C-alpha positions in Angstrom: -40.5 -27.3 19.8 -37.0 -26.5 20.9 -37.1 -24.2 24.0 -33.4 -23.1 23.4 -33.1 -22.2 19.7 -29.7 -21.4 18.4 -28.9 -18.0 17.1 -25.3 -18.8 16.1 -25.3 -21.7 13.7 -21.9 -23.3 12.9 -21.1 -26.1 10.3 -18.9 -29.0 11.3 -15.6 -28.6 9.5 -12.7 -31.0 9.2 -10.6 -28.9 6.9 -10.2 -25.5 5.5 -10.9 -23.4 8.5 -8.8 -21.1 10.8 -8.5 -21.1 14.6 -8.9 -17.4 15.9 -8.4 -16.6 19.5 -11.5 -15.0 21.4 -9.2 -12.7 23.3 -8.4 -10.9 20.0 -12.0 -10.9 18.7 -13.1 -9.3 22.0 -10.4 -6.8 22.2 -12.3 -3.6 22.5 -9.3 -1.5 21.4 -9.6 -2.9 17.9 -12.2 -1.9 15.3 -14.1 -4.6 13.5 -12.1 -3.6 10.4 -8.8 -4.3 12.1 -10.2 -7.5 13.5 -11.3 -8.6 10.0 -7.9 -7.8 8.5 -6.2 -9.9 11.2 -8.5 -12.8 10.7 -7.7 -12.7 6.9 -3.9 -12.6 7.6 -4.1 -15.4 10.1 -5.9 -17.5 7.5 -2.7 -17.5 5.3 0.2 -19.9 5.3 3.0 -19.1 7.5 5.4 -18.0 4.8 2.8 -15.7 3.2 4.1 -12.2 2.5 2.0 -9.3 3.5 1.6 -6.5 0.8 -1.0 -3.7 1.5 -1.8 -3.3 -2.2 -2.9 -7.1 -2.2 -5.0 -6.6 0.9 -6.9 -3.6 -0.5 -7.8 -5.9 -3.5 -9.1 -8.6 -1.3 -12.1 -6.6 -0.2 -14.1 -3.5 -1.1 -12.7 -1.3 1.7 -10.0 0.2 -0.4 -6.3 1.0 0.2 -6.7 3.8 2.8 -9.1 1.7 4.9 -6.6 -1.2 4.9 -3.8 1.2 6.0 -5.9 2.4 8.7 -6.8 -1.1 10.0 -3.1 -2.1 9.7 -2.1 0.8 11.9 -4.5 -0.2 14.5 -2.9 -3.7 14.5 0.6 -2.3 14.7 -0.2 0.0 17.5 -1.9 -2.7 19.4 1.2 -5.0 18.8 -0.6 -7.7 16.7 1.5 -6.7 13.7 5.3 -5.7 13.6 7.0 -4.4 10.6 10.6 -3.7 9.8 12.3 -2.1 6.6 13.1 -4.6 4.0 16.7 -5.2 3.0 18.6 -7.0 0.3 16.8 -7.3 -3.0 13.9 -5.2 -2.1 14.9 -2.2 -0.1 12.5 0.6 0.7 9.5 -1.4 1.5 8.3 -3.2 4.7 8.4 -6.7 5.9 5.4 -7.6 8.2 5.2 -10.2 11.0 1.6 -11.0 12.2 0.6 -12.5 15.6 -2.6 -13.9 16.9 -2.0 -12.1 20.3 -0.2 -8.8 21.4 3.6 -9.2 21.6 5.9 -7.7 24.2 8.9 -5.7 23.1 11.3 -8.4 23.7 9.2 -11.0 21.8 9.5 -9.1 18.6 12.0 -9.9 15.8 15.1 -7.8 15.5 14.4 -4.5 13.7 12.8 -1.2 14.4 10.5 -0.8 17.3 6.9 -0.8 16.0 5.8 1.9 18.3 6.8 3.9 21.3 5.2 3.0 24.7 5.6 6.5 26.2 5.2 10.2 25.0 8.1 12.6 25.1 6.8 13.8 28.4 7.2 10.3 29.8 3.4 9.6 30.2 2.1 6.2 28.8 0.7 6.5 25.3 -3.0 6.0 24.8 -4.2 3.8 21.9 -5.0 6.9 19.9 -1.6 8.3 20.4 0.0 5.1 19.3 -2.0 5.1 16.1 -1.1 8.7 15.4 2.6 7.7 16.0 2.4 5.0 13.5 0.6 7.3 11.0 3.3 9.9 11.4 6.0 7.0 10.9 4.3 5.9 7.6 4.3 9.5 6.2 7.9 10.1 7.1 8.8 6.7 5.5 6.9 7.7 2.2 8.6 11.0 1.9 12.1 9.4 2.2 11.3 6.6 -0.1 9.3 8.4 -2.7 10.2 7.0 -6.1 11.4 9.2 -8.8 9.4 9.1 -12.0 10.8 6.8 -14.7 12.3 8.5 -17.7 11.4 7.3 -21.2 14.6 5.4 -22.2 15.2 4.2 -25.7 13.8 0.7 -25.2 10.6 2.2 -23.9 10.4 4.6 -26.9 11.0 1.7 -29.3 8.3 -0.3 -27.7 5.8 2.6 -27.8 6.7 3.3 -31.4 6.1 -0.5 -32.3 2.6 -0.3 -30.8 1.7 2.9 -32.6 2.8 2.2 -36.2 0.4 5.0 -37.6 2.0 7.8 -35.6 4.9 9.7 -37.3 6.8 9.1 -34.1 10.1 11.1 -34.9 8.0 14.2 -35.6 6.0 13.7 -32.6 9.1 13.5 -30.4 10.4 16.6 -31.8 7.3 18.5 -31.1 7.3 17.0 -27.6 10.9 18.0 -26.9 10.1 21.5 -28.2 7.1 21.7 -25.8 9.3 20.5 -22.8 11.9 23.1 -23.5 9.2 25.8 -23.3 7.8 24.4 -20.1 10.6 24.0 -17.7 9.9 21.6 -14.8 8.4 19.0 -17.1 10.3 15.8 -17.8 10.3 13.2 -20.6 8.9 10.7 -18.5 7.2 7.3 -19.6 3.8 8.6 -18.6 4.3 11.9 -20.2 5.4 10.5 -23.5 2.5 8.0 -23.5 0.1 10.7 -22.8 1.5 12.7 -25.7 1.3 9.8 -28.2 -2.4 8.8 -27.0 -3.5 12.4 -27.7 -2.1 12.1 -31.2 -3.8 8.8 -31.8 -7.1 10.3 -30.5 -6.6 13.4 -32.8 -6.8 15.9 -29.8 -5.6 19.5 -30.1 -1.9 20.1 -31.0 0.7 20.5 -28.3 0.4 24.4 -28.0 -3.2 24.1 -27.2 -3.1 21.7 -24.3 -1.4 21.0 -21.0 -0.5 17.4 -20.2 -1.6 16.6 -16.7 1.0 13.8 -16.2 4.5 15.0 -15.2 
């Protein structure tokens, strides 16, 4: 009988594995969620592009949980981001490291987080996370996308997909409804919602209120 049984069992691997530094795994400033996200990112190829929407689909945690974990990694300098430019303005480009980075080691771009509060005191980890959250909210407000209006190609495609609908009549009804309800727009989502209600034989336009602007 073995007097020293193993509680941690590892398989011998020659390929398809990732080397993770123990210093990161033992970092008490990171939650297990943040550590898991970082391990996942470090398992990807060097030229892999980071998208939060993709990360949220890679597990059951959901988008908000992924954002929270990424905020921790940014605050603790394992992840740096800077605004995208060129063909994809408005988004973020992420850089992932297996150990915390000093300011001078980071690529050119915006500083990921301030080290000191306005009073000059060093920031705590919680204050750094709050600073990142504030930065994200500010960025979302300034880059909020305008709703896409229903242009003619979109209407033609919708008409083609709903051959049993008297499309011209419904567009006139819809435009009259919009005139009577200022603030609403003829967006793609709104038009689609209208036509779907016609297809499903729901009440006429004067008895319902579209929920999609």
